[in-house]
N, C-alpha and C positions, 0 to 999 in steps of 0.2 A: 251502376258502373262496377265491373269486377275489381276486386283488389288486385294490385300489381304483385306479381310473382318474382320479378327481377327488373334490373335497370340495364338495358343494353349499352347505355352510354357511360356506365360506371368505369372508373379507372381499372378496376380488376378485370372487367370483361374486355376492354379495348387493349389491355396489355397483352393478352393472349386469347384472341377471339376463338380459336379452334378448340383449346382446352375448356374454355367457358361453355361453349355450345355442347361439348361432350358431357359436361357436368349437368346441364339443363336436360339433356335428352334422357339421362339416367335418373334424374330426380324429378323433373317436372316437364314431361314431354309436350304438353300443350299449356303454354304459359301466357299470361297477360302482362303487358307493360304499357305505360302511358305512350312511349315513343313508337313501338312496333305494334301495338295492340295485340292481337292474338298471334302467337308464333308456334309453328308446327315443327318439331325437332326430329320425329321418327320417320324412317323411310316409308313405313306403311301408311302413315297419315299424309305425307307429302305426295306419294303416288295416288292416293285416293283423290286428293284435290286436283292433281294434274288431269286425271281421267274423268273427273265429274265437273265439267266446265259449266254445266247448267246450275249447279249449287255454288261453285267457287268460280265466280265470274272474273275475267280479266280486265274488266271495265273499272279499274280501280284508281285510275289517274283522274285528277281534276282538270287536266289539259288533254286534248286529243292526242292519242298515241297509236300511230299506224304501223303494223297491224297489232302490236303487243297489247294495246289496251282495248281490244275488240273481242267479242264473241260471235259465233256463227249466227246468221249467215254472213254478216258484214265481214268478219274475219276472213271467211273462206275466199271472198272476192279478192282481197288484197293479198292473201297468200299466193294466190295463182299469179299475181303480178310479180312478186318478188323472188319466189323460188327459182325461176330460171336463171337469176343472176348468180346463183351458187351451184349451177350444173357441173357435172363432171368435165364437160367441154370447156367451160369458162375457167375451171380450176386448172386444167391442163395448159390452157393458153397463158394464164397468169403466173404459173409456177416459175418460168425462166426470169420473169421480172422480179418476183419475190426472192429468187435465189441470188440475183445480182445484188440486191439490197443487203442480203444476209452476208454474202462474200465481202462486200465493201465494209460493212461494219466489223466483221471478224478480223479483216485485214488491218483495221485501224487499232485493234487491240495491241497492247505491248506483248512482245515475245515472252518477257519475264516481268514480274513485278505485281503491285497491288492495284486494283481498280475498285471503283464504286460502280457496280454493275447496272443499278436501275436507271439513273439519269443518263449515263454515257452509252448505254447499250440497249436495255429492255425497253425503255420509253421511246428511244429513238427508233428502234425497229418497228414498234407499234405504230408510230406516226408515219414513217415513211412508207410502210406496207399499206396502211389504210389509205393514204393519200394517192399512192400509185394505183390502188384497186379502184377508187372512185374517180380518178382523173383530176385530182386537185393539185394546185401548184405547191412547190416546196416552201414557198413563202408563207403558207398557211400553217406550217408545222409548229412554229413557236407560239403563235396565238392559240392553237388548239391545245398545246401542252399546258398553257396558263389557264385556258377555259376548263380543262379537265380538273385541274386542281381546285379552282373556284367552285366548280360544280360538286365536288366531294365535300368541300368545307361547308357549303350551304345546305347540303343534304344532311350531313351529321348534325349541324346545328338547328336543322328544321326551320331555317330562316326563310319564310315564305317570299318576302320581298327580295332577298338575295337570290333565291331560286328563280324567280321571275326575271330578274335582271340577266342572270346567267343564260337563261333560255332566249331572251331577247337578243343577247350578244350573239349567240350561235346562230339564230335565225338571220341576223344581218350578214354573216359570212356567207350563208347559203343562198340568200337572195342575190347577193352580188355575183356569185358563181352562175346562178341561173340566168341572170341578165346577160353575163358574158357569153353563155352558150347560145342565148337567143340572138345576140348581136352578131354572131359569127356567121356572116353571109358568104364567106368564101368556100364554104363546105359544110358538110353535115357532121358535126363531131360525133364520135362513136363511143366516147367513154360512158361509164355508167350513169353519171350525173346528167349528161346530155340525153341518154337513152330514156331516163325516167320522164323527161319532158314529153316524150312521145307515147308513154304508156296510157292505156285506157282502162277505166273500170266503169261498169254499168253504162257502157255506150257513151262515155265522155272522157276527155283527157284528165289525168290527175291534175289537181290544182296545186298552187305553190305551197299552200299549207300542209297538204298531204305529202308532197315531196320532201318538204323540210322535215316533217315528223319522221318519215322513213329514214332520212339520212341522219337525223339526230339519234334515232334508236340504234342505228348501225355504228355510229361513231362512239356514243356513250358506251355501248356494250363492247365494241372492238378495242378501243384504246385502252380502256381500264383493264379489261380481263386479259388481253394479249400481253401487255407489259407485266401484269401480275403473274401470268403463266410462265413467262420466260424467267423471271426472277425465282419463282418457286422451283422450277425445273433445274436451274443452274445450282441453286442452294442444295437441293436434294442430292444432286450427283456430286457436288463438291464435298458433302459430308459422307459420301459412300464411294470411295475410290474403286472398289471392286466392281460395283455396278456400272460406274462410269467407263471402266475398261471394257466390260462386257458389251455395253452398247456401242462403244467405239469399234469393236471387233465384229459386232453383229447389228448393223444398223437397220436390218429388217424387223428388229424387235422394237424399234423406237415407237411406232404408233400405239401398240398396246402398253408400252412402258409409260408413255406420256399421259394416256388416259388414266392409268392406275395411280401415278404420282399426283395427278390433279384431283383424283378421287380422295386421296389421303389429305391433301391440302387444297381446298377449293379455292380457285381464283375469283369466283363470284359467290358472294356470301348468301344472298337471299333474293326473292322475287315476291311480288304482291298479288293478292286476290281480294275479292270482296264477296261475302255471302249473299245469296239471293233469297234465302229462306232459312228458317231456324234449323239447326243441324247439330248433332252430337258428335264430337271428335274427342276420342280418348277419354271419355267420361266427363268432358266439359261441354256445357250447352252454350253454343254460339247463336246469338240472335240474327235475324236477317239484317243485312246492311253492315255487319261487322267487317273490319279490315283484318286481313290474315297475311302473315308473312311466312312464306315457304323457306325454311332454313336449309339451303343446299349443302352448306358447309357441315351441317350436322347429319342430315339424312344419309349422305354418301359415306358416313363413318358409323352407321348403325350396326352394332354388334349382332343384332338379330338377323341381319343380312350378310354381313361381311366377316363375322367373327372378330378377330383382333383388328381393329380399324387401321392400325399402323403397320400391319404386315403387308409387304410388297409382294404381289403375286401376279404373274402374267397369264394365269389360267382362269381368271374370274369370268363369270357370265357377263358379257358387256351390256346386256339388257338391263342389268341391275344398276348400272352406273348412271347417275342422273346429271353427269357433267354438263350435258346439253339439254336437260330437261326430258320430258316425255309428253305423250299425248298430242293433241292437235297444235299445241304451242311449242313443240320441240324447236329448238334453235335452228332457223333456216340457214344461218351462217356457219354451222358446224363444219361442213366441208372445207370452207375457207380457213377456219381456225386450225383445223387438224393439218392442213397442208402447210400453213405458215409455221406451225410449231415443229412439225417434222423437218422442214427445210432449215429453220434457224439452229436446231440441234444438230442436224447432219454437218452443217458447216462449223459449229462451235466445236464439235468433237473430231473433225477432220484433222489428220496430221498428229503432231506430237504435243500439241497444247493441251495442259491439264488444268482443271479448276480445283482450288484448294480453299478451305476456310482459313480466315486469318485469325491466329490465336490472340485472345484478349480483345478482339473487336467483333462483338455480336451484331447481327443485323438488327435494324430497327423495324419492328412489325408495322405494317399499315393498319389504319383504323377504319371502322365502318363509315361509309359503305364500301371502302376498298378492302382488298385482301392482299396476302403476300407480304411484301416488304417495302417500306418507304425508302430504306437505304440498305444496300447489301454489299459489304466489303468482301472481296474475294481476291485470292492470290493466283496468278497465272504462272505456271512453271512449264518447262519443256524438256 
């Protein structure tokens, strides 16, 4: 057993994850810990793992994970099923729905005064947008909010029993939705959840366990990273009034600006792989069967690729940004996430409303596996 190089759950690390990962990248870029096993902090090493799926397998979960926890050729079959759900045509059709949600939430903000952005705005946007995209009822929003928090707590504690209970709870929500779709004999539902019931792989219909796994992966990824992204973006702009004004006047810059801000402060901390054979990474020898954590939040700040990681630049090579991953497992939902973030910022910056930090009230950082902020006090002025 390798000697531990760090403790990802220490108070010092959780107090400021981004700064801690910067320190690890500079001092121990391939590090072992009891909690995360082997962690890769450098851009070069993470990219290598992303493109060498034969050595760094995605089959790292103890439970079926469709298609995130699969390798080719199985992974390829399921990717063909899910990728059309994030097509340009679907994004175009969903954008007005997403914008209505954004407009409603922005209109509910006070014209002047202090708010806590995460619970009242960022989390609510993530929940409403995801439910609308999947065709889920609004009544499910609050249970999903509680479920997301329980899932984070169980993952941080690595409480296997709690993690299984949380997964079972989510499965119950989805089984009920699937039963409702099947019982609708007055018509053929066309929402995404219903459409998955009619999808085929290897000449058969997807079974319920596969559909539940697909929807769980989309929900875990979407709710956590979307709310974290909204908070990170709002905080970054509130701290930089000049950039906020520039983007208000030039909304065409928003897509590049969003990707760059989220490169600087990652909304998703890490992802897992497992080695299939012995491999040398950064001078450390990893045996076959070792669990590996790819640290997005560090790789996207690697000085060897980006220079000063905190420098905001709109002219960076987008192919270097690992915000949505790379290789065969690049995030299929990237078009949806990019559209939703563009829309929510367009509405948030529209008109005379301005975001400011609240003197004397620092944000509360989220802790692993979450990123961004657990609480974000901001002041709105006009």
